[in-house]
C-alpha positions, 0 to 999 in steps of 0.5 A: 168876914170869914166864919171863925176868923179871930176878928169875928170871935171878938165881935158881939154877935147876933142871930137874925131871924128874918124871912125877907132877904132884902130887909134882913140884908139891910139890918145885917149891913147896918149892924156890921157897920156898928161892929156886930157880926150878924148871921141870918136865918130864915126859918125855925130850923135854920135858926136851930142849926145856927144855934148849934154852931154859934153862941149869940150875944143877941137874937133879933126875931121877926114876929111873922116868920114862914110857918111859925110866928116869932112868939112860937119860934122863941118857944121852940128855940128855948126848948132846944137850948136852955141857955137861951134864957140868958140871951136878950131877944128883940122882937120886930113887928108891924103889930100894934102892941098894947100893955096886955100884949107887952106883958105876955111878950115879956113873960115869953122872953122878949125884952125889946120890941121894935116897930116896923118899919125900922129906922135903921140908924137907931138899930145898933144902939138898941142892939148894944143896949139890949146886950148891955143890959143883959150883961148888967142883969148878971151882976145886979137887978135892972128893969126888965120892962121891954122898950117899945120903939114906935114906928117913924112917922114917915120913913127916914131919908138920907141926904149926902 
């Protein structure tokens, strides 16, 4: 879809920060099918530049990005753009997240934690729920407990 098109401005948008182009492409394709316009950045600098030209409804961030981890990345982006505090942020990680770490991540601004390897079919629903909860929070108080989605026991398979 051409950037700046009328249809693009009507779709919910997401900024995906992912260093792996293949993984990022899969996520971008899955979300596009669900009607979410995704722009992908590989580094903190790219993400900062994109935030200068877009106002995403959601940020999806990998914990392990080149040169800076996802936690540091979110802090850098928030310092550059105060309005990010109103945007839900999903953290993708292969790491084990215990209750203490989950609390730390909440304080830092992550509201959803998705374990890798991701089950791509659940990603659009998780993104839409995160955006919906953010909109609801503006009008009434809802739970800000992050949702930890476990890694699948075995990779999802596709059968035609």
